[in-house]
Residue, then its C-alpha position, 0 to 999 in steps of 0.5 A: m497620488e501621494a494624497r491618495d496614498l496618505a488616505n489609504p492606510r493599508k497602502m501606506k503600511m505596505k509601502n513602509e514595510g516593503d517586500r515582507i517575503s524578501n525580508l524573511p530569513d534564509t531558513v524560511l525562504h529555503h523551506i518555501l523553495s523546498f516545494l519547487d523544482m530546481k528549475y524554478v528555484v534558480q529563476t528566483s535569482v532574477l527577482s532582486r539582489r536579495w534573491r540572487y544567491v538564495w538558491a545557492s545555499l538551498p539544502f533541498l535539491t529536486f530535479k525533475e526532467a519531465h520533458r521540459f529540457g532538450e536532449h542532454d540539457f537536463e544533465h547539463f543543468v544538474d551539473r551546473v547547479l551542483i558546481l555553482r552552489d555554495s560548496s560549504s552548504n550541506i544538502q539535506s535532500f537530493r532528488v532526481s527524477c528522469l524519464r529517459f536514460i542518462d547516457r553517461k553513468d559517470r555523471l550520475y555517479t558524480w551527482v550522488l557522490t556530491a550529495l554524499r560529501r555534503n552529508v545528505q540525509k534524504l537521497s531519492l533517485g527515480l531513473c531509467f537504468e539500462k545497464n548495471f550501475r555501481f553507486p559510490n561505495c560510500l553510499y553504503t557506509c553513509k552516516s548521515l543518510k536517513k532515507l534512501e529511495l531507488l526507483c526504476d522505470d517499469f520496463y527495466f531493472l536497476k541491477l545493483s551490485l553491493p560492496d562486501s561491507m555495509s553500515l547505514p547507522s542512521l537509515k530509517t526509510l528504505i524504498l526500493q522499486r524494480v531493483q534486481f540484486k546480484g548475488d546470494d544473501i545480498p538483500n539480507k545484508i542490506f536489512s542487517s546493515c540498517p539497525v534503526l530501519e523503521s520503514l521498508s518498501i520493496r516493490k517488484c524487486e528481484f532478489r535472485q535467492s531462495n530465502l529472503y529474511i527481513n530481520a528488523p527489530k525497529l521496523k514500523h511500516l512494511v510494504i511488499e509488492k510482487c517481488d520474485d514472481v512465482y508462477e509454477e507449482t514447481d516453484l512452491d518451495k523455491r521462494s520464501i520470505k521470513l519476517y521478524a518485526p516485533n514493533l511493526l505497526s502497518f503491513y501491506c502485502d501484495d504477493h503471489i498465493l504460492k509464496k511462502y511466508c514465515i512470520e515470527n512476531l507481529s505482536a505490535l501490528v495495528k493495520a494489515e492489508i493482505s492482497m494475495n493473488v493468482e497468476i491466471y493464464g487461462l479461465d481455470g484460476l485456482r482450479s488449475f492447481g492440483d488438490e495437494i497444491r490447493k491444500v498447501c496454499v490454504q495451510r499457508m494462508m491460514k498460517f499467515l492469517r494467524a500471524l495477524q491476530n493482533v491487528e485493529t484494522l484488517r483488509l483481505s483480498v478476494w483471492f485470499l478469501e477464495v483460497i481459504s473458503g475452499a477448505p472449510a474443514l481447516l477452519e474448525g481446528v484454528p483457535t485464533q482470536f482477533s480480540n483487538l480487531r475493530c475494523l474489517k475490510l474484505e473484497t469478495w465474490l460473496s459466494r456461499d463458501c465466502v460468506n461462511l468464511i466471513t461469518y467465521i472471521l466475525e465469530i473469532s473477532p468479538n470486538v469488531e465495530s465496522l465491516f466493509l465489503e466490496i463485492n467484486e465482479d464475477f471473474f471469468g465465470m469462476q464464481p456462481m452468479y446468484p439470481y436476483w432475489d425476486e427471480v426466486w421465492f425468497n422464503s422458499p424452504k429450499i433456499e433457506v436450507f441451502w444457505e443456513a445449512g452451511v452458513s450461520l453465525q454461532c454467536m451474537l455480535h455485541h459491538l458491530k455498529y456499522v456495515e458498508i457494502r459496495g458493488v451491490q447488485g441485488r442478488l440472493n447471496e447479498l440478501m441472505f448475508l444481510k439477513i444473517l447480520l441483521k439477525n445477530a448484530l445487537v447494536l448495529e446502527k447503520v447499513v450503507l449499500y452502494p450499487s454496482k458501478e454498472k447500473s441498469s434500470h433493473t438493478k436500480k429498481w430492484l435495489i429499492k425493493v431490496v431495502d424494503q425487503l430488508l426492513t421486514l427481516p428480523r433484527a437484533s438491534s432496536s434501531i437500524a438505518i438502512l441507506l441506499l446511496 
């Protein structure tokens, strides 16, 4: 046996070096263990004498219940870890995720308090909160806290009560999900208490106040999703969000079309994804709104669009386009230029009005290089379902007049190189839109078409004919590759 080992230099090297992982310094071992749940971290104590107390000084604590514990075993486990760990070691990250209710709220209070007393930098709580819960007051004045994440289960709200005074001088990231604030002006108090806040995410929260003001001069990333839902026309002026973030780089907004946004300064904005929606309780959608309400919605969305004029990447949802496209007269009086826009992503039904709006956006975006379209399925019959191109005479004068009388590009596209369209069914509106692009895009290099997910033999057969038809259309670019994937 020894002779064989001597003949194998690799085995001899491993024998001489021993367990190289165990020989690593604690800081490196802590980094490796930071990717594991504490249940598995604690189990490493049985590996060897070297590993016996490594877990006790670990500064990254992650507790995930995930049905791996019996009733109350999860709470007991967290308690014992916090009691037995090295009390002189700080906690950099403390994460608790539990899919059921924690019966004794004093336990959760103690966990948070322990983390705060150990100068925690990242605090993340994903729990079910059935009743009001009051965190330790020192949470709202913690000087070491850099990231705070409060997440509640989809069926409940974390009803948050805040102290009179707050100061979080180091907090850079704040993530709130299904948090319900009690009292007026409380959310505004939070934002004003975080002078170095760089990332803010508020999802499905209830603020219980008429006006939300996000004043964050150093904010770089913002997510707003379905907060304080607005369903009725009578709520038109009851909910508003005011935003001042001159250093904002990315903005994701998924909200109700009736919500009023007052955006003061987004001069540094690079990427924006806007998904404004309509709550539909019937088959009429926007048609259920009166003419005056529709006009107000259009004006608000146009104002929203103008506030995004410095973006480089822009994505707009189908309802955003639908609302604005319904009032073409308002487009003519808007002198906005998207001079920095390079990438445009749109969800659309590609109706004639929507095509008109898309061509308008292209006209005021002289430097756009990439265009991505996702054609949505017909929604409750609200949008016209155009025929397949071979079901009509494509070159019929009536067809040409119908489209080109209201849809055209008034300028050439000098920088558009790439076009991608998903959900193609081979209908007349799609072909007419592509005809406009081919005619006006001077340096277009590639057009990629992805068929609709609901493929039929007729659709696949037709799409091949579409590509053949596209190859015969006039084009401004000398070399274009048209791909059907």
